NULOKOL-667014 format. One record per atom (N, C-alpha, C): atom name; residue in three letters; x, y, z. Coordinates in steps of 0.001 Angstrom, whole numbers, plus 500000, padded with zeros to 6 digits. Example, Ala and Ser with C-alpha at 12.3 -4.5 7.8 and 13.67 -1.06 7.14 Angstrom:
2
ATOM, atom, rest, xx, yy, zz
ATOM, N, ALA, 513190, 494310, 507800
ATOM, CA, ALA, 512300, 495500, 507800
ATOM, C, ALA, 513200, 496700, 507800
ATOM, N, SER, 512850, 497750, 507080
ATOM, CA, SER, 513670, 498940, 507140
ATOM, C, SER, 512900, 500030, 507870
***
This chain:
151
ATOM, atom, rest, xx, yy, zz
ATOM, N, MET, 325387, 300886, 696329
ATOM, CA, MET, 324150, 300963, 695591
ATOM, C, MET, 324416, 300927, 694094
ATOM, N, ILE, 325426, 301663, 693635
ATOM, CA, ILE, 325748, 301684, 692216
ATOM, C, ILE, 326056, 300283, 691724
ATOM, N, ALA, 326757, 299493, 692542
ATOM, CA, ALA, 327099, 298135, 692145
ATOM, C, ALA, 325854, 297317, 691850
ATOM, N, PHE, 324825, 297442, 692697
ATOM, CA, PHE, 323604, 296693, 692451
ATOM, C, PHE, 322897, 297174, 691198
ATOM, N, LEU, 322879, 298467, 690980
ATOM, CA, LEU, 322239, 298995, 689779
ATOM, C, LEU, 322938, 298481, 688533
ATOM, N, ILE, 324238, 298429, 688583
ATOM, CA, ILE, 325009, 297975, 687432
ATOM, C, ILE, 324724, 296515, 687133
ATOM, N, ALA, 324520, 295711, 688161
ATOM, CA, ALA, 324383, 294275, 687971
ATOM, C, ALA, 322975, 293813, 687698
ATOM, N, ALA, 322089, 294665, 687415
ATOM, CA, ALA, 320760, 294190, 687065
ATOM, C, ALA, 320850, 293258, 685877
ATOM, N, ALA, 322050, 292630, 685631
ATOM, CA, ALA, 322515, 291512, 684864
ATOM, C, ALA, 323011, 291554, 683526
ATOM, N, LEU, 323453, 292457, 680461
ATOM, CA, LEU, 324462, 291660, 679835
ATOM, C, LEU, 324509, 291855, 678278
ATOM, N, ALA, 326017, 291730, 675133
ATOM, CA, ALA, 326691, 291410, 673901
ATOM, C, ALA, 327185, 292726, 673410
ATOM, N, ALA, 327991, 292833, 672778
ATOM, CA, ALA, 328487, 294089, 672207
ATOM, C, ALA, 327620, 294452, 671017
ATOM, N, GLY, 327467, 295743, 670737
ATOM, CA, GLY, 326677, 296166, 669582
ATOM, C, GLY, 327316, 295667, 668308
ATOM, N, GLY, 326520, 295183, 667389
ATOM, CA, GLY, 327057, 294669, 666130
ATOM, C, GLY, 327410, 293209, 666279
ATOM, N, ALA, 328703, 292900, 666405
ATOM, CA, ALA, 329164, 291520, 666476
ATOM, C, ALA, 328861, 290938, 667854
ATOM, N, ALA, 328191, 289794, 667864
ATOM, CA, ALA, 327846, 289149, 669128
ATOM, C, ALA, 328982, 288252, 669586
ATOM, N, PRO, 329181, 288139, 670906
ATOM, CA, PRO, 330200, 287234, 671421
ATOM, C, PRO, 329754, 285793, 671236
ATOM, N, PRO, 330640, 284815, 671478
ATOM, CA, PRO, 330243, 283415, 671340
ATOM, C, PRO, 329069, 283099, 672270
ATOM, N, PRO, 328270, 282084, 671940
ATOM, CA, PRO, 327093, 281777, 672750
ATOM, C, PRO, 327467, 281379, 674174
ATOM, N, SER, 326576, 281688, 675090
ATOM, CA, SER, 326771, 281327, 676487
ATOM, C, SER, 326694, 279814, 676614
ATOM, N, PRO, 327648, 279186, 677297
ATOM, CA, PRO, 327661, 277725, 677358
ATOM, C, PRO, 326505, 277127, 678146
ATOM, N, LYS, 325896, 277867, 679059
ATOM, CA, LYS, 324810, 277328, 679869
ATOM, C, LYS, 323533, 278099, 679590
ATOM, N, CYS, 323104, 278080, 678360
ATOM, CA, CYS, 321903, 278782, 677943
ATOM, C, CYS, 320926, 277749, 677407
ATOM, N, THR, 319764, 277647, 678047
ATOM, CA, THR, 318819, 276609, 677654
ATOM, C, THR, 317408, 277169, 677557
ATOM, N, THR, 316559, 276384, 676917
ATOM, CA, THR, 315136, 276683, 676859
ATOM, C, THR, 314389, 275367, 676722
ATOM, N, SER, 313154, 275353, 677183
ATOM, CA, SER, 312323, 274165, 677029
ATOM, C, SER, 311089, 274485, 676204
ATOM, N, SER, 311025, 275709, 675670
ATOM, CA, SER, 309850, 276121, 674907
ATOM, C, SER, 310205, 276255, 673431
ATOM, N, PRO, 309203, 276156, 672552
ATOM, CA, PRO, 309464, 276375, 671127
ATOM, C, PRO, 310074, 277766, 670937
ATOM, N, HIS, 311073, 277845, 670064
ATOM, CA, HIS, 311770, 279118, 669913
ATOM, C, HIS, 312511, 279182, 668585
ATOM, N, ASP, 312879, 280382, 668244
ATOM, CA, ASP, 313753, 280661, 667117
ATOM, C, ASP, 315179, 280583, 667656
ATOM, N, PRO, 316018, 279688, 667133
ATOM, CA, PRO, 317388, 279561, 667646
ATOM, C, PRO, 318172, 280881, 667601
ATOM, N, THR, 317890, 281714, 666621
ATOM, CA, THR, 318568, 283006, 666526
ATOM, C, THR, 318176, 283906, 667697
ATOM, N, ALA, 316895, 283886, 668076
ATOM, CA, ALA, 316427, 284698, 669208
ATOM, C, ALA, 317049, 284201, 670509
ATOM, N, LEU, 317115, 282891, 670691
ATOM, CA, LEU, 317722, 282337, 671902
ATOM, C, LEU, 319184, 282768, 672004
ATOM, N, LYS, 319923, 282650, 670933
ATOM, CA, LYS, 321333, 283041, 670937
ATOM, C, LYS, 321480, 284529, 671229
ATOM, N, TYR, 320648, 285349, 670602
ATOM, CA, TYR, 320715, 286798, 670817
ATOM, C, TYR, 320460, 287150, 672283
ATOM, N, ILE, 319419, 286562, 672873
ATOM, CA, ILE, 319095, 286860, 674266
ATOM, C, ILE, 320212, 286391, 675192
ATOM, N, CYS, 320694, 285183, 675007
ATOM, CA, CYS, 321754, 284671, 675886
ATOM, C, CYS, 323052, 285465, 675733
ATOM, N, ASP, 323426, 285775, 674503
ATOM, CA, ASP, 324631, 286582, 674279
ATOM, C, ASP, 324470, 287974, 674884
ATOM, N, SER, 323273, 288534, 674775
ATOM, CA, SER, 323015, 289866, 675322
ATOM, C, SER, 323059, 289858, 676843
ATOM, N, GLU, 322501, 288829, 677457
ATOM, CA, GLU, 322553, 288713, 678915
ATOM, C, GLU, 324010, 288633, 679376
ATOM, N, ARG, 324800, 287859, 678676
ATOM, CA, ARG, 326213, 287749, 679038
ATOM, C, ARG, 326924, 289086, 678856
ATOM, N, GLY, 326634, 289780, 677767
ATOM, CA, GLY, 327240, 291085, 677531
ATOM, C, GLY, 326890, 292091, 678611
ATOM, N, TRP, 325635, 292060, 679084
ATOM, CA, TRP, 325223, 292974, 680149
ATOM, C, TRP, 325990, 292659, 681434
ATOM, N, ALA, 326107, 291374, 681768
ATOM, CA, ALA, 326841, 290991, 682979
ATOM, C, ALA, 328294, 291454, 682902
ATOM, N, GLU, 328915, 291227, 681780
ATOM, CA, GLU, 330322, 291591, 681632
ATOM, C, GLU, 330534, 293106, 681646
ATOM, N, SER, 329516, 293873, 681274
ATOM, CA, SER, 329650, 295330, 681280
ATOM, C, SER, 329849, 295884, 682686
ATOM, N, VAL, 329470, 295116, 683705
ATOM, CA, VAL, 329654, 295544, 685092
ATOM, C, VAL, 331130, 295787, 685378
ATOM, N, ALA, 331996, 294925, 684843
ATOM, CA, ALA, 333437, 295073, 685068
ATOM, C, ALA, 334126, 295875, 683972
ATOM, N, SER, 333582, 295829, 682741
ATOM, CA, SER, 334236, 296549, 681634
ATOM, C, SER, 333885, 298030, 681604
ATOM, N, GLY, 332685, 298361, 682075
ATOM, CA, GLY, 332227, 299749, 682046
ATOM, C, GLY, 331701, 300192, 680694
ATOM, N, ASP, 331618, 299281, 679734
ATOM, CA, ASP, 331146, 299615, 678384
ATOM, C, ASP, 329610, 299545, 678339
ATOM, N, PRO, 328937, 300681, 678114
ATOM, CA, PRO, 327470, 300691, 678124
ATOM, C, PRO, 326819, 300296, 676797
ATOM, N, THR, 327590, 299885, 675809
ATOM, CA, THR, 327054, 299586, 674472
ATOM, C, THR, 325909, 298582, 674534
ATOM, N, THR, 326113, 297474, 675221
ATOM, CA, THR, 325077, 296445, 675309
ATOM, C, THR, 323857, 296964, 676051
ATOM, N, VAL, 324079, 297660, 677145
ATOM, CA, VAL, 322967, 298179, 677946
ATOM, C, VAL, 322095, 299104, 677104
ATOM, N, LYS, 322711, 299992, 676337
ATOM, CA, LYS, 321953, 300909, 675481
ATOM, C, LYS, 321109, 300153, 674467
ATOM, N, ARG, 321658, 299062, 673931
ATOM, CA, ARG, 320984, 298307, 672876
ATOM, C, ARG, 319862, 297437, 673404
ATOM, N, ILE, 320060, 296789, 674542
ATOM, CA, ILE, 319088, 295780, 674967
ATOM, C, ILE, 317994, 296287, 675896
ATOM, N, LEU, 318199, 297418, 676556
ATOM, CA, LEU, 317135, 297933, 677418
ATOM, C, LEU, 316199, 298817, 676614
ATOM, N, ALA, 314912, 298520, 676706
ATOM, CA, ALA, 313904, 299327, 676019
ATOM, C, ALA, 313867, 300720, 676645
ATOM, N, ASP, 313437, 301701, 675876
ATOM, CA, ASP, 313352, 303067, 676400
ATOM, C, ASP, 312404, 303159, 677591
ATOM, N, ASP, 311400, 302272, 677653
ATOM, CA, ASP, 310448, 302283, 678769
ATOM, C, ASP, 310791, 301238, 679839
ATOM, N, PHE, 312011, 300762, 679845
ATOM, CA, PHE, 312503, 299773, 680807
ATOM, C, PHE, 312403, 300283, 682243
ATOM, N, ILE, 312018, 299372, 683154
ATOM, CA, ILE, 312086, 299624, 684595
ATOM, C, ILE, 312672, 298366, 685241
ATOM, N, GLY, 313711, 298560, 686050
ATOM, CA, GLY, 314321, 297459, 686777
ATOM, C, GLY, 314164, 297655, 688268
ATOM, N, VAL, 314340, 296568, 689008
ATOM, CA, VAL, 314322, 296611, 690469
ATOM, C, VAL, 315631, 295991, 690945
ATOM, N, ASP, 316416, 296776, 691706
ATOM, CA, ASP, 317697, 296269, 692195
ATOM, C, ASP, 317501, 295431, 693458
ATOM, N, PRO, 318553, 294764, 693949
ATOM, CA, PRO, 318406, 293894, 695119
ATOM, C, PRO, 317940, 294600, 696389
ATOM, N, ASP, 318056, 295924, 696436
ATOM, CA, ASP, 317564, 296668, 697599
ATOM, C, ASP, 316116, 297116, 697428
ATOM, N, GLY, 315488, 296755, 696306
ATOM, CA, GLY, 314103, 297120, 696068
ATOM, C, GLY, 313916, 298471, 695398
ATOM, N, LYS, 314997, 299130, 694997
ATOM, CA, LYS, 314918, 300431, 694341
ATOM, C, LYS, 314682, 300253, 692844
ATOM, N, GLN, 313747, 301017, 692303
ATOM, CA, GLN, 313513, 300991, 690858
ATOM, C, GLN, 314535, 301876, 690148
ATOM, N, TYR, 314888, 301466, 688936
ATOM, CA, TYR, 315789, 302266, 688114
ATOM, C, TYR, 315362, 302172, 686655
ATOM, N, ARG, 315753, 303161, 685884
ATOM, CA, ARG, 315386, 303261, 684471
ATOM, C, ARG, 316623, 303061, 683588
ATOM, N, LYS, 316384, 302995, 682294
ATOM, CA, LYS, 317458, 302776, 681326
ATOM, C, LYS, 318559, 303831, 681462
ATOM, N, ALA, 318200, 305105, 681523
ATOM, CA, ALA, 319212, 306167, 681582
ATOM, C, ALA, 320124, 306005, 682797
ATOM, N, GLU, 319555, 305614, 683944
ATOM, CA, GLU, 320367, 305393, 685146
ATOM, C, GLU, 321327, 304234, 684945
ATOM, N, MET, 320829, 303156, 684340
ATOM, CA, MET, 321664, 301971, 684120
ATOM, C, MET, 322810, 302294, 683180
ATOM, N, VAL, 322523, 303026, 682114
ATOM, CA, VAL, 323576, 303413, 681160
ATOM, C, VAL, 324639, 304253, 681875
ATOM, N, ALA, 324203, 305230, 682644
ATOM, CA, ALA, 325152, 306096, 683353
ATOM, C, ALA, 325948, 305321, 684399
ATOM, N, ASP, 325313, 304421, 685128
ATOM, CA, ASP, 325994, 303670, 686181
ATOM, C, ASP, 326944, 302608, 685648
ATOM, N, THR, 326726, 302139, 684428
ATOM, CA, THR, 327597, 301116, 683857
ATOM, C, THR, 329047, 301591, 683816
ATOM, N, ALA, 329263, 302835, 683443
ATOM, CA, ALA, 330630, 303365, 683353
ATOM, C, ALA, 331342, 303358, 684699
ATOM, N, LYS, 330587, 303357, 685799
ATOM, CA, LYS, 331175, 303391, 687144
ATOM, C, LYS, 331522, 301994, 687668
ATOM, N, GLY, 331063, 300947, 687007
ATOM, CA, GLY, 331271, 299579, 687474
ATOM, C, GLY, 332717, 299193, 687719
ATOM, N, PRO, 333637, 299516, 686799
ATOM, CA, PRO, 335030, 299114, 686997
ATOM, C, PRO, 335682, 299716, 688243
ATOM, N, GLN, 335081, 300742, 688827
ATOM, CA, GLN, 335609, 301287, 690078
ATOM, C, GLN, 335466, 300274, 691217
ATOM, N, SER, 334465, 299404, 691113
ATOM, CA, SER, 334175, 298453, 692191
ATOM, C, SER, 334369, 296989, 691816
ATOM, N, PHE, 334254, 296654, 690520
ATOM, CA, PHE, 334239, 295248, 690114
ATOM, C, PHE, 335444, 294860, 689260
ATOM, N, VAL, 335978, 293665, 689557
ATOM, CA, VAL, 337035, 293074, 688748
ATOM, C, VAL, 336415, 292210, 687654
ATOM, N, SER, 335339, 291483, 688017
ATOM, CA, SER, 334693, 290604, 687047
ATOM, C, SER, 333231, 290381, 687417
ATOM, N, ASN, 332468, 289963, 686413
ATOM, CA, ASN, 331079, 289550, 686587
ATOM, C, ASN, 330763, 288625, 685426
ATOM, N, LYS, 330509, 287364, 685706
ATOM, CA, LYS, 330314, 286349, 684672
ATOM, C, LYS, 328994, 285617, 684857
ATOM, N, ILE, 328350, 285324, 683737
ATOM, CA, ILE, 327106, 284550, 683728
ATOM, C, ILE, 327413, 283100, 684096
ATOM, N, ASN, 326575, 282531, 684953
ATOM, CA, ASN, 326663, 281108, 685272
ATOM, C, ASN, 325722, 280304, 684386
ATOM, N, ASP, 324492, 280780, 684259
ATOM, CA, ASP, 323489, 280074, 683473
ATOM, C, ASP, 322354, 281022, 683113
ATOM, N, VAL, 321653, 280667, 682047
ATOM, CA, VAL, 320470, 281410, 681612
ATOM, C, VAL, 319445, 280386, 681120
ATOM, N, ILE, 318227, 280505, 681600
ATOM, CA, ILE, 317117, 279699, 681095
ATOM, C, ILE, 316120, 280677, 680494
ATOM, N, VAL, 315755, 280455, 679237
ATOM, CA, VAL, 314849, 281358, 678531
ATOM, C, VAL, 313591, 280589, 678147
ATOM, N, ARG, 312444, 281187, 678433
ATOM, CA, ARG, 311164, 280614, 678007
ATOM, C, ARG, 310490, 281633, 677099
ATOM, N, PHE, 310044, 281177, 675945
ATOM, CA, PHE, 309427, 282051, 674948
ATOM, C, PHE, 307913, 281919, 674988
ATOM, N, TYR, 307243, 283080, 674834
ATOM, CA, TYR, 305785, 283161, 674782
ATOM, C, TYR, 305419, 284102, 673644
ATOM, N, GLY, 305524, 283628, 672420
ATOM, CA, GLY, 305245, 284486, 671268
ATOM, C, GLY, 306272, 285599, 671164
ATOM, N, ASN, 305807, 286844, 671270
ATOM, CA, ASN, 306732, 287977, 671147
ATOM, C, ASN, 307316, 288392, 672500
ATOM, N, MET, 307163, 287526, 673519
ATOM, CA, MET, 307756, 287787, 674837
ATOM, C, MET, 308631, 286607, 675226
ATOM, N, ALA, 309627, 286895, 676061
ATOM, CA, ALA, 310482, 285845, 676602
ATOM, C, ALA, 310861, 286237, 678026
ATOM, N, VAL, 310965, 285223, 678875
ATOM, CA, VAL, 311415, 285434, 680243
ATOM, C, VAL, 312760, 284730, 680374
ATOM, N, ALA, 313792, 285494, 680729
ATOM, CA, ALA, 315129, 284942, 680936
ATOM, C, ALA, 315418, 284983, 682430
ATOM, N, GLN, 315822, 283850, 682977
ATOM, CA, GLN, 316200, 283775, 684386
ATOM, C, GLN, 317603, 283197, 684460
ATOM, N, GLY, 318423, 283766, 685323
ATOM, CA, GLY, 319779, 283286, 685400
ATOM, C, GLY, 320494, 283719, 686653
ATOM, N, SER, 321784, 283422, 686653
ATOM, CA, SER, 322628, 283836, 687770
ATOM, C, SER, 323991, 284231, 687225
ATOM, N, GLU, 324675, 285043, 687997
ATOM, CA, GLU, 326013, 285480, 687639
ATOM, C, GLU, 326846, 285588, 688901
ATOM, N, THR, 328137, 285410, 688741
ATOM, CA, THR, 329074, 285455, 689859
ATOM, C, THR, 330016, 286629, 689649
ATOM, N, TRP, 330228, 287396, 690716
ATOM, CA, TRP, 331051, 288593, 690604
ATOM, C, TRP, 332154, 288618, 691656
ATOM, N, THR, 333176, 289424, 691345
ATOM, CA, THR, 334271, 289688, 692275
ATOM, C, THR, 334504, 291183, 692299
ATOM, N, ARG, 334516, 291738, 693497
ATOM, CA, ARG, 334793, 293168, 693660
ATOM, C, ARG, 336296, 293382, 693810
ATOM, N, LYS, 336712, 294610, 693633
ATOM, CA, LYS, 338129, 294958, 693768
ATOM, C, LYS, 338648, 294706, 695178
ATOM, N, ASN, 337774, 294750, 696174
ATOM, CA, ASN, 338202, 294504, 697553
ATOM, C, ASN, 338305, 293010, 697873
ATOM, N, GLY, 338072, 292141, 696870
ATOM, CA, GLY, 338176, 290700, 697049
ATOM, C, GLY, 336867, 290008, 697385
ATOM, N, GLU, 335832, 290762, 697719
ATOM, CA, GLU, 334531, 290169, 698021
ATOM, C, GLU, 333985, 289469, 696784
ATOM, N, LYS, 333409, 288292, 696998
ATOM, CA, LYS, 332789, 287532, 695916
ATOM, C, LYS, 331314, 287356, 696234
ATOM, N, GLY, 330504, 287272, 695190
ATOM, CA, GLY, 329081, 287109, 695406
ATOM, C, GLY, 328375, 286619, 694162
ATOM, N, ARG, 327061, 286556, 694274
ATOM, CA, ARG, 326241, 286040, 693174
ATOM, C, ARG, 324930, 286792, 693141
ATOM, N, TRP, 324466, 287052, 691937
ATOM, CA, TRP, 323136, 287610, 691730
ATOM, C, TRP, 322306, 286584, 690979
ATOM, N, VAL, 321035, 286522, 691291
ATOM, CA, VAL, 320053, 285781, 690496
ATOM, C, VAL, 319045, 286805, 690008
ATOM, N, TRP, 318505, 286594, 688831
ATOM, CA, TRP, 317690, 287638, 688219
ATOM, C, TRP, 316655, 287053, 687266
ATOM, N, THR, 315675, 287903, 686965
ATOM, CA, THR, 314660, 287616, 685950
ATOM, C, THR, 314546, 288844, 685058
ATOM, N, ASP, 314692, 288642, 683758
ATOM, CA, ASP, 314535, 289705, 682774
ATOM, C, ASP, 313375, 289354, 681852
ATOM, N, THR, 312513, 290322, 681605
ATOM, CA, THR, 311387, 290136, 680693
ATOM, C, THR, 311717, 290822, 679375
ATOM, N, TRP, 311765, 290026, 678318
ATOM, CA, TRP, 312093, 290502, 676977
ATOM, C, TRP, 310818, 290644, 676153
ATOM, N, LEU, 310785, 291651, 675289
ATOM, CA, LEU, 309668, 291871, 674376
ATOM, C, LEU, 310230, 292116, 672980
ATOM, N, LYS, 309663, 291413, 671991
ATOM, CA, LYS, 310045, 291681, 670604
ATOM, C, LYS, 309067, 292718, 670083
ATOM, N, ARG, 309607, 293909, 669824
ATOM, CA, ARG, 308795, 295046, 669406
ATOM, C, ARG, 309510, 295712, 668243
ATOM, N, ASN, 308777, 296010, 667186
ATOM, CA, ASN, 309367, 296619, 665986
ATOM, C, ASN, 310554, 295809, 665470
ATOM, N, GLY, 310437, 294476, 665559
ATOM, CA, GLY, 311455, 293572, 665029
ATOM, C, GLY, 312682, 293380, 665901
ATOM, N, ALA, 312725, 293976, 667094
ATOM, CA, ALA, 313910, 293869, 667944
ATOM, C, ALA, 313542, 293346, 669336
ATOM, N, TRP, 314361, 292441, 669864
ATOM, CA, TRP, 314196, 291950, 671219
ATOM, C, TRP, 314862, 292920, 672182
ATOM, N, GLN, 314112, 293368, 673215
ATOM, CA, GLN, 314659, 294247, 674249
ATOM, C, GLN, 314060, 293882, 675599
ATOM, N, ILE, 314792, 294226, 676657
ATOM, CA, ILE, 314322, 293978, 678018
ATOM, C, ILE, 313430, 295141, 678444
ATOM, N, VAL, 312235, 294812, 678925
ATOM, CA, VAL, 311309, 295840, 679400
ATOM, C, VAL, 311228, 295872, 680924
ATOM, N, ALA, 311652, 294780, 681575
ATOM, CA, ALA, 311621, 294723, 683034
ATOM, C, ALA, 312699, 293763, 683529
ATOM, N, ALA, 313268, 294072, 684699
ATOM, CA, ALA, 314288, 293215, 685305
ATOM, C, ALA, 314148, 293276, 686820
ATOM, N, GLU, 314451, 292175, 687466
ATOM, CA, GLU, 314489, 292148, 688924
ATOM, C, GLU, 315659, 291303, 689353
ATOM, N, ASP, 316440, 291809, 690308
ATOM, CA, ASP, 317675, 291173, 690737
ATOM, C, ASP, 317676, 290919, 692241
ATOM, N, LEU, 318291, 289817, 692639
ATOM, CA, LEU, 318453, 289483, 694046
ATOM, C, LEU, 319902, 289110, 694305
ATOM, N, LYS, 320411, 289486, 695457
ATOM, CA, LYS, 321734, 289031, 695865
ATOM, C, LYS, 321532, 287671, 696521
ATOM, N, ALA, 322326, 286680, 696118
ATOM, CA, ALA, 322190, 285324, 696619
ATOM, C, ALA, 323530, 284884, 697211
ATOM, N, PRO, 323501, 283862, 698052
ATOM, CA, PRO, 324762, 283350, 698593
ATOM, C, PRO, 325670, 282882, 697457
ATOM, N, ALA, 326964, 283136, 697592
ATOM, CA, ALA, 327930, 282665, 696587
ATOM, C, ALA, 327994, 281144, 696651
ATOM, N, ASN, 328145, 280531, 695492
ATOM, CA, ASN, 328267, 279057, 695439
ATOM, C, ASN, 329702, 278638, 695604
***
């Protein structure tokens, strides 16, 4: 269960990592916002294996609610706490792609990520994150994740 909570899907605080290679949008957007969202999604995914909650703390809104692949709701505090436990189960978790659509001060990011557990099991999650620009900052207010067949 902790593994699913951790993977509700992603940048380090301050300096952002390089842009995600498969990050696209078809809607009018601010290139800086697109880069921030894609880098943040990647950072959240990678935190599953690193155990570093920095990105999770920054990108999840205080009123965030997520739904894990088992249908259980979770809040920001749970996600932050569970992130540190990820390295107990995961070797890696990498973003495959992110598609972002902007609607004014809201954006919907949909993507997939591929993971490997310490026991050798491999899998994939697909997800939808709803971003809101509030008080000048983009944050995720809702997320939903599904376990999908590995490609």
